[in-house]
N, C-alpha and C positions, 0 to 999 in steps of 0.2 A: 087670154091671160095677160098678154102684153098691154092691152088696152086697160085692163083692170088695174094693173100696177101703175100705170101713168095717172089714172084718176085717183088712186089712193096710194100715195108714196108712204114708205115706212116712217114712223115717228123717230125722233132723235133718241128717245130713251128706250127704244125696243132693242138696240144693239149696243153693248158696252164692251169695248176692247179689254182684254185682261191686263191687270197692272204689270208694270215692268218686273216687279219682284217675283211674281209667279212664274215669269218666263225662266228665271234662274233657279227655280226650286229643283233640288236633286231628285233623282228617281227614287221610288220607294225602295227601302232596304230589304234585302233578301234575308230572312231569318237564318242564323247559323245553327249547325247541329249543337246538341247539348254539350258535348265535351269541348268543342271549340269555343262556345260561349263561356264556359267555366274558365278556360285558359285566358280568355280576353279579360274577364273580370279580375282574375288574380294579377295580371300584368298592370291593369289600371290602378289597383289598390297599392301595388308596390311602388308605383311612380307618382303617387299623389303629391309627395313633398319634393320631388325632383323636377328640375326644369325640363321641358320637353326636348327630346333629342331625336335625331333621325334613326339611330340604332340603339338597341338596348345594351347596357353595360354587361361585360362578362364578369365572371366571379373574380378573376384576377384584378380587374379594374375596380370593382367594389372594395376588395380587400386593400388595394393601394390607397383609395380615397379614405377609407376608415383609418388606416395607419397614419396618413398625413394629418387628418383631423386630430388624432390622439397626440401626435407629436406637437402640433401647434398648441393644444391645450396644456401639455406639460411645460412647454416653453413659456407660455403666458403666465401660468399659475405657479410653476416651480413645484409641482406636486410629486412627491416620492422620487425626487432626483437625488441619487447618491452623492453625499458630500454637501448638499445644499439644503434639503429639507427631509423630513421624516414622513413615512407612510402614515404615521399616527399624528393627527393634528396636535401641536403643542409639545410633542416629544423632542428629546435631545438626541442627536446622533452621536455615536461613539466613533472616534477616529479609527480607521482600519490599520491599527498598529498593535499587534498582540503584545509586544514587549512593553510598549508604553502603558497599555491597559493593565498589564501585570504589575508594573511599577506603581501605578496609581492605586491599584488594589492593595498592595503591600503598604503603601504610604497611608492609606485610609485606616489600616489596622495598627498604625504606629510603628511600623517596621521601616528602617532605613538602612543605608549601606553600613553604618557603624555597627548596628546589631547583627547584620549578616556577616560582617567581617569578624566580629567577635566569635560568632559560632564557627566560622571557618578556622580561626586560630585554635579554638578549643578542639575542633575535630582533628587538626594536625597533631595536637598533643596526644590524642587518642585515649590514654588511660584516664584522663580527667574529664573527658567529654560526657560520659554517661553520668558521672557524679553531679554535673551541673544542671541536669534536667530536673524540672519540678517533680517532687516526689509524691504529690497528692493531686493528681489531675481531676479527681471527682469534686474537689472543692473549688474549681475554677468556675467563673461565670461563662456564659456563652461567648461573649466577646473575646475574653482571654483564651478560651479554648480554640476559637477560630484563629486567633493570632498565633498560637503555638503550632497549630496544624500547618498554616501557611509558612511559618518560619522554618519548621523542620522538614517540610516537603522540599522547599528551596535548598536548604542546607544539604539534604540527602542527595539530591540530584547533583549539586555542586561537588560534593565529596566523591560521588560515583564517577563523574567526568575526570576528576583528578586522581582516580585510582586509590582513594582512601576508602577502601571497601568496608572496613570494620566500622568506621564512623558513619558511612552511608547506611549500613545495616542497622546501627543503633537509632539513627534518625527515623528510618522507615518504621521500625518496630514501635517507636514512641508515637508516631502518627497513628498507627493502628490501635494503640492503646487509648487514644483520644477519640478516634473515629473508625470503628471497625468496618464501616462500609466504604472506606476510601478506595480510590482507584490508583494503585501503585504496583503495577506488574513488575517493576524493577526489583521489588523485594523477592519475588520468586526467582529471578535471575541470581541474586546473591545467595539465596538459600540453596540453589543448585550447587554453587561453588563451595558452599560451606558444608555440604554433605547432608543437609536437612531435606531429604528428597520427598518425604511424605508431606511435610509442611509446604515445601516449594510447589508441589503439584496442586495442593489444595489452594494455595494463594493464587496460582496462575489460573486455575479453573474459575475461582470466584471472580477474579478480575475480568475474565473472558465473559462471564455471564452479565456482569455489570455493563461492560462495553456494548455487548450485543443487545441488551435490554434498552439501551439509550439510542443506539445507532443502527440496530438491526433492521428497522423498518425502512432505512435508507439503502439497504443492500450491503451494509458493512459487516464484516466478520472479524473476529479477534484471532487472527491467524498466529501472530507472534506469541500471544499468551498461551495458546493451545500447543504450539510447538515446544515451548519451554516446559509446559506441563507434561507433555509426552516424554521429553528428555529426562525430567525428574523421575518419571515412572521407569524408564528403561535403565537409567543409571542406578536406581535403587533396587533393581530386580535381584541383584546378588545378595544384598542384605536381607531381603524378604525370604529368599530361598534358604539362607542360613538359619533364619529364625524358624521357618517352617520345618527345616530338617531337625533342629534341636527340639522343637515341640513334638514332632511326630516320631522322635526316636530314630532318626536316620532315614526316614522316608523321603523327605524333600518336598513332595507334593507338586501340584501344578499351579503356577503363578499367573497364568494367562488371564486376561480380562475377558469377561463373557460379553459377547456381542450378538444380539439377536438381529433378525432381518430388518426390523424397523430402525434400530439404533444405527446399523450400518448405512441404511438409506439416508438417514438424517446427516450422518457424518459425510457421506459423499456429496450431498447437496450443499453442505456448508463449504466443503473444499472447492466445489465448482463455482461458488459465488465469489471467491477470491480473484480479483482482477489482475493482481501483480503476478507476472508469469513465474518468476523464480520462487517467490514466497508460496505460490500454489504448489509447485513441485516439492518444495521443502516440507510443506504440510502433508502432502501425500506420502513422502518418505517416512516421516515419523509416525503418521497414523497407520500406515501399512505395517510398520514394525510392532506397534502396540497391538494391532489386530492379528498378528502372526500371519501375515500375507507375504510370503517370500517373492511371489511374482510382482506384486505392487512395489516392494522394496527394490527389486532389481530394475524395474522400469524407471522408477523415480530417480534412483541413483544414476542410471545411464543418462537420463535427461539432464540432470544437473552437471554431470561430467561433460556432456556435449555442449552445455552452455559455456564451459570454460575452454572449448576447442578453439584454437587459433584458425585464422583463415587459411584455406588450402594454398592460396597464391602468395603467401607471405614471402617466399623466396624470390618472387619476381618484383617485390616492392623495393622501394628505396630503403637503405639502411641508415638514413640520417636520423639524428636525434629527434627532429621535428616529427617524423612519421612515428617513431617509437613512442614519443610522448602522447601523440594522438591515440595510439593503440592502448596506452596505459590509462587514458583518461577515464574510461568506463563510466560514462555519464549516467546511465541507468542503473549502475551498480549491479549488473548481472553477475559479473565474475566475483565481485566481493561477496555478495550474498551466496552464490553457489559454493564457493570455496569454504565460507564460514559454516554454512549449515551442513555441508558434507563433513567437515571436521567435527562439528558438534555431534552429529549422528555417530560418527566413528568413536568419539569420546564417550558418548552415552552407552554404546554397546561394547566398550572395553577394548577397542582396537587402537592402541596408543600410537603406534608408528604412523598409521594412515591419518589419524587425527593431527598429529604433529606436522606432517607434510602439508595437509590442506590448510592448516592455520598459518603456516609460514607463507604459503602462496596467497592467502587472503591478506596478510600483512603487506606483502610485496605489491599487491594490487592497489592498495590505498597508500602506498609509501610516499607518493608525491604530495601528500597533504592530508593526514588523517584528521586534522582540525579544521577542515573547510567549513563545517557548520558546528559551532561550539554547542548548540542546543540539541544536536542529534547525536546519540551515543552509538549509532550504527557503525561509524568509522572506528569507534573505540572497542567494539566487541572482540575483534581478534587480539587487541592489546590486553584487554581484561583477561581473556582466556589464557594467553601465554604467560601473563604475569602470575596468575594463580597457579598454573601448572609448572611454572619455573622452567620454561623452555628457551630462555634467552641465551643460555650458555652453550649454544650449538654453533659449530663452525660453518654450517651450510650457508649462513648469511654472508660470510666473508668470501667463501669460495666462488660464489656466483656473481659477485659484484663486478661491475665494469665501470671504470671511470674514464671519461673521454679526455679530460685535461686536468692539470694539477690544481686548478682553482677549485675543483669539485671535491678534492680529497678531504679538505677540512670541513666541507659542508656535509659530507656523508657521515652518518652515525653508525658506528659499529656496536651492535647490540651486545656483542660478547664482551667488549672492553669498556664501553661507556654506559653500561646499564644504569649506574647510579646517577649520572648526569641526565639520562633520559627520564628517570623517575622524578628527579628534582624539577625538570622542565614541565613535566605533566602536572605536578602538584602546584606549580606556580601559575601556569596559564590554563590548566584544564585541558590542554591539547598540545601537540607538538608536531612540527613539520618534519616528517621522516623522509630523508632523501636516499635511503638505502636502496641500492639496485635501481635507481631512477632510470638507468638505461641498461636493461638486462640483456645478457648475451643470448643471441638467437640460437636455439637448439634445432638442428636440422631434423632431428627425429622426434620432435614434440608431437607432430600430428599422428605418427605411427604409434607412439606411446599412449596418447590419449585414446586413439581408436582401440588399441589393445585393452585399455582399462575398461572401456565401455563393453567390449566383448566379454571380458571376464565377469562383468556384472550380470550379464544375461545368459551365461553359459549353462546355468542349471535350470533354465526355464524348459518346461516340457514342450513338445512339438505342438500340442493342442493350444497351449498358451501363446506360442509364437505365431501360430496361424490366426488366432483371435486378434492379436495386436496388429498384424498385417492387414487383416480384414477391416479393422477400424480405420486404417489409413488408405483403404481401397487399393491395396497392392496385391500382387499375385501370392497365392498361398501354396503353390505346388513346388515340390523340390525336397531335397534332403534337409536334415536339421542344419547342416553347415550352410546351405544356401539360404535358408530362412533366417539364420542368425546374421549373415552378411547383409541381407536385405533390410533387416530391422535396424542394424547398426547404421547403415547409410541413411535410413529414414530419420533416425534420431539426430544424426549430425545435421541433416538438412533442416529439421525443425528448429534446432538451436540457432541456426543462422538466419532463420526467417524473421 
């Protein structure tokens, strides 16, 4: 064999070494399972437009990148930037100033300060104001009708803030004669104080439906409108009973509203939608009265009274005027609303002395500046009520007053002696800074008195109702009625402070 190979050496082309590239060829790829192959394909598709990276991005990183690209685009193009451009191409932005927008709207209708001032002067005259109104509104064109609606809506609100209630009532009624679908719940407030209870309830409920038809899909409910509607119904109950008694020949009859299960469910859902704590409790108080639910009335009243409760450790606090001013500030208006709606409920149910006491406390709560917001009549509600009921001639305002230095003597208003000056000030400015009882005397027994008031509100509740309320609060339900009442009173006080 060796001899044969020597005689016949192999030719040069019989052996070719493999190319260098073939030596670097990767090994054959092992096929992946079907589910793993699908995940790999999805990952490749998602990263087609992204630069290669060693690790895939997390969802948080992807969201951050998307937000940065969006902000860069908004910065470069100025698209939908508040105050710079509009979301609609070519549209004009309105400046976020409601007062300026209102002035521009009135100016577009040809109304200026001169015409408004003329209406205010006529409203002060009172007896000639109604005679100056156009007598044939049906002959107006649409522009003039819109002008009159805007004018008398503004005049009516101005008269109301200045306590010219008769002129405000005339303006609001004229607006409704031009536009029956107008939203002016303040007319229902005035009708309550004028004794027009049926018309007032109808006005409030119609305005409530208009408000909820427009804003109900946003979760808004017309609580104030329905509270005043219920107040009109409760206040007018005596007149209705007298009419029914005369009609039935002495029978009297039943004046209670009929509430089926579905209506009560809708009412409870509407109350639950109210986000403002005190307004929700006030709505529950009036609604329970209308539905003849004494348990609901007792609980709602106890809640509102607890909202007025002073802190338990007030005696350990400093007695300086700074601390007391801080306590009287009431930034969320919890005490103001609690006192006022308690007083309004007492007034609607005929409990005059209780109503008078609550209204005075409401006035003291906002005594440091009832004109803080001249566009909001919330601070003026106690003043309106006490003006109509003529409760300013009471000595309790002067008996409780505390003046720390002589400089404050002239600043404090005595509602008993200076009632005329107060009314003049309100008519001129639409509001007045009341400094009465700016630094009220600390009553050591105020906590015990308030707790006793809450206890009186729930003393007629049955044991089963007490246990039900305690069960809702996940508290113990064992014990005598006295123990259950103590437990519920403590819970209500703690809820008010939360």
